[in-house]
N, C-alpha and C positions, 0 to 999 in steps of 0.2 A: 088168723094165721093158719097157713096150710103147709104141712110138712112136704118137703121136696120141691117147694116153689120159692121164688124170691121173697115172698111175704114172710117166710120163716126168719129172714135176716133184716128186712127193711120194712118200715112203715110207709115210706114214700121216697121218691127220687126226683130230683130236678136237674136239668142240664141246659147249658147254653154254650155258644161259642163266644169267646172274649173279643170285644172290639179293641182297637188300638187305645182308645181312651180308658177303657176298663182295665186293660193290662197295665197301663201307666199308674192307674189308681191303686191296683193291687200291690205294685212295687213300692208305693210311697210309704212313708213312716206311719202315717195315720190314714186309714182308708175305710170307706164305707161304700157298700153297694146301694145305689138307689134303684128304683124301678124293679123291685123284687116282690111286687104284689102277689105273683104266682106262688111264692113260697108259703103264703098263708095256708094253702091246701095241706101242707105237711107240717108246718111249724105253728099253725094256729094264730089266734089274735093275741098279741103280747099284752100283758098287764105290767106296765113299767118295762124295765130292761131285763130281758131273759137271757141268761148265759147258758151256753151249751159247751160241754166238754167235746173236743173234736180231735180227730186224727187227720192230719193233712199229708197228702202225698203228691209228688211230681214224678211222672213217668215218661220215659222216652224208649225208643227201640234200641238205642245205642247202649244203654246201661242195663245190666242184668238185675240190679237192685234199685228200687225207687228211692228218692229222697223222702224221708218220713219225719214228721215232727208232731208233737202233741201241743195243743194250744186251746184257746177258748174263742168262741164266736158269740157275739151279742146281737140279739134280735129285738128290735123295738120300733115303736111308732113315734117318729119325730114330732107329730102334731097332736099327740095325746094330751099333753099339758095344755095346749091352746084350746082344745075342745073342752076340757074339764073346767078351765078358768075363765075362758072368754066365749065359749060356745061356738068357736070357729069349726064348722063342720067339714074338716079336711082330714085326710089320712095320708101319711107318707112313711111307708115302711122302709127300714134300712137294716142291713146286715153288716156288722162291724168285724173286720179282721185285724189281727195284729200282724206286724211284719215278721216273716219267717223266711228260711231258706227256700221253702216251697213257693211262697208268693214272689220272691225275688227272681225266680226262674220263669214266671208267667210271661207269655208273649201273645200278641194279637193272633187270633185264629185258633189258639189252644182251646181244648174242650175243658169246661168246668162242670163238675158233677158234685152236687150236694145231696147226700143221702142221709135220712134219719134212720138210725138203727134201732133195733128192738129194745136196747137198754136205755134209749133216750139220748144217746150221744150222736154226734154227726161224723160222717166220713166225707171228707172233702178231697176230691181227686182233680188234679189238673194234669192233662195229658197233651203232649206235644202235637201240634198241628201236622196233619198228613202222615201220622205214624200209624202203624198197625194196631197199637194198643187203643188208639182213638176209635178205629173201626170196630174193634172187639167190644169196647164198652158200649158204643152206640147200639151194636147188635144185641148185646146182653140185655139191655134195658128197653130195647125196642124204640129208640129215638131215631126215626128215619129222616126227619127234616128239622134242622136247627138253624135255618137261615134267618128266621125272624129274630129281632133283638132281645125279646124277653126270655124268661125261663120256660122250658117245656117241663111239665110236671106230671108224674105218674104216681097215683096212690093206690091203684088197683094192680096188684102184682101176683095174681093167681090165675092168669089166663094160660093157655097152652104155650104161648111164647115165653112165659115166666117159669116154666118147669126147669128144674136144675138137672142137667144131664152131664155127660162126660166133658163136652166142650165148654159149657158154661161154668162148670166147677173149676176148671183151670183158670178161666178169666177172673172169677171171684177171688181165687187165691192169689192172683197177681196183684189185686188191689187190697190185700190184707184180710180178706174174709175167709176164715177157716170153715170149710163145709164138712159137716159131720156125716159120714156114711158108714154103715156097718152091716154085717151079716152075721149076727151073733150065733145063729144055728150052726155055723161052721167053726166057731172058735175052739171048742173042745177037741174036735177032730184035728185042727191045725196044731194045737199045743201038743197033742200026742204024737202026731206025725213028725213034727219038726223039733221035738224034745224041748219045747219052751224057748226056742231061739229063732233068729231069723235064718232061713235057709238061703242057699245061693239063689240068684235071680232066675237062673235057668230052671232050677227045681221048683221054684214057686210058680213060674209061668206054666210049667207042665201040670202042676196041681190045679191051678186055676182053670185050665182047659178041661181037666178031668171032671170038673163039677158041672160041665155043660154037655148036653147030649143033642143029637139030631141036628148038627150043624154041618153044612156041605161047603167046604172051603173052595171047591172048584165051581160050584153053581152060583154061590153068593159070596165071593171073597171080600167085598166091601163090608157087608153086614157082619161077616164072621170076624174080621180083624177088629172091628169096633166092639163086638160082643165080648171077645176074649179080653180086650184091654179094659173094658168097663168092669168085667167080673174080677180081673186081677186087682184093679184099683180098689174095689170095695173090700175084697178079702185082705189085701195088704193093710188097709187102714184099720180094719178090725183087729188084726194081729198086732199091728204097731201100737194101737191104743192100749191094748192089754199089757204088752211088754214094757211100754214106757211107764204106765201107771205102776207096774210091779217094781221097776227100777227106782222110781221116785219114792215109793213107799219105804225103800231101804235107806234113803237119805244119802248125803254126801259128806259124812263126818270125816274130818281130817284127823291125823294122829296127834297133832299138837293141841293140847288143851281141849280136845274133843270139839274143835271148831269146825265150821263148814269148809269142806274141801272145794273151794271156788274153782280151782283149775280142773278138778274132776268133773264138776257140774258143767263147766264151759265145754270141756272135751266131749262130754256126753251129748250136749245140745248140738254141737257142731257135727257129730257123727249122725245124728238124726236128720239134720238138714242135708248133709251130703248124700246120705242114703236115699232120701226122697228125690234129689235131683238126678242122681245117676240111674236109679232103678227104672224110671219110666222109659228112658231111651233104650236101655237094655231089654226091658220087657217087650217093647215094640219090635226090636230086632228078633227076639226069640220067637214071637208069634208069627212074624213074617217068614222066618226060616221054615217053620212047619207048613205054613200056607204054600210056600214055594214047593216043598216036597209033595204036598197033596195035589198040587197042580202039575206034577211031573216035570218040574223045571230043574235043570242042572245049574249049579251055582257054586261059588266059593265065598265064604264069609271072611271078611277082613284079610283078604289076600294082599300081598305086597306087590305094588306096581313101581313106577319110577320114583326115585328120590325117597324111598321107604314109605311112600304114601300107602294107606290101607283103606280103600273104599269099603263101605259096609258090606255090599254085595256086588259080586262080579259074575257075569253070565257069559259063557257057560262054565268056564273054569280058568284057573290061573295059568295052566299049561298052554291052553289055546290063546290066552291073552299074550303070553310071552313068545309065542310062535309067530315070527314075522311073515310066514307064508299063510297064516290064517286070516281070512277076510275080516278086516276091522269093522265092516258094516254089520257083521253078525255078532259083534260084541255089544254088551250092554252093561252099564254100571248103575247102581242105585245107592245114593247116600240116604241115610235115615236119621232124622232129627225130630224128636217129639215136638220141639218148638224151634223156630228158625232164628228170629231176630236178625241180626246182621251176620250170623254164623254160616248162613247158606253159602257164602263165597268160598268157604273152605273146600267145598265139594269141587270147585272149578279146578283145583290143583291136583285132583286125583284122576288116575287113569288117562294119561296123555293120548293114548291111541284112540280114545273114544271122543269124538267131537260133540255129539249130542248127549248130554248127561241128564240123569233123572234124580230127583230128590223127593222122598216121601216124608210127609210131616203130618202132624195132627193139629197144627196151629190154625186157628180160625182167622178169617177176615184180614189177611195180610194186605198191606196197602197196595194200591195200584202202582205207585212209584216203584215199590220193590218187585212186584211181579213183572212189570214192564222191563226192569233191568235184568231179571232172571231170563226172560225171553230173549233179550238182546245178547245175552251171554250164552245162548243155546242150552239153557238149563230148563228142563221141563218139570214143573211142580206136579206131584202126585198126591192126592188126598182121598181118603174114603169118601164115597159118594154122599153120605149123610152130612158131611161138612161143607159141601159145595154151596149150600144155600147161604152161608155166611159171607159169600163173595158177591161182587157186583155181577150183573148179567154178562158184561163183556169179559170179565175174568173167568166166569164159569164156562164160557165157550172155549176157552184156552186150556183150562185145567184137565188133567187126566185122572181117572179114578183107578182103583186097584185092579179091577177086572180088565180094564183096557191095557194096563201095564203088563199083567200076566199074559194076556193074549198076544201082546207085542213080542215078549220074550219067547213065548211058545212058537210063534210063527218063524222067528229067526232060527230056533233050534230044530225045527222040522223042515226047514227049506232045503 
């Protein structure tokens, strides 16, 4: 096991695309996978029936939250008894699933991933065919070709491809794997600076940037925005872990018979989840705002356009946007979403005067179906250059990086 790599969380991973027959089998009331010999590499040679505790998930691009269930999987050799009793030298490995809401959603073409985790349990993920999450999982684990019928198996998870960085961390957390990151040397400074509380997102973004030196936002905007985001994420998780542990240590005792304050605990848990969801998008906007300043760009943040719409960034200003005499071709708008899913369409309704819109995201490997639709709607996707590698070659030719976007806006403002 090597810290900072997939091997820190998994002993091995297997993946395949479901055939129509397999999808029907998964949905049946009693189902077993045959032809799973490849799983021996991560599950070993079973002695009798071996049961694994498992978390099952079904993911789509349409739903923000996956379907999740706890269950058990049984791994065994159906010919073991015949070998032992009659000397029949045959092996037939099977993996048995119980019927769950996850299995009932499976369909032909969906991606099936079975991962053995470090605690010995299994993570079973089924992801909808032709979705972005399928592309992201395949990229995360390095499964480039799953056209053959059997499982592709990886038990070596310490190559450079397996290093956990900003993009891979977000994908892991989308499949329920909490990635521990920390920068403990900054904890005491943060506790003193922020008085043992969570600061505003703007203040925290500024602090995160202050811990980094010698970055040139004009010369290397793509590198800089990812470096700022990476640093803020690590610092936030460090502070969050401490403050959550401190709150939990105080307990949630209610006033009645000194019982547990369930509502108080649930409220606290919800606040943690909501803070995580909202913070990343706001942090990205905060860092982009400074990047635009350092690139000498004029802009308005969350300015009101038609129908009370508020594009995240409007260039060069809201006054020029609402001036009918100002050339609309010199206007630019940028929507910002740390992750897109289907929410990218919201940007289309913002800034009616601007026909060709831009959307900046940190989401990896968005499906070709989605990017083709974006292009057809005249929405240009912008990503930091380092994330382009997660897309297909055809998509990469169309994508815009942060440097190209800032250059475009600058050219309009100096024309």
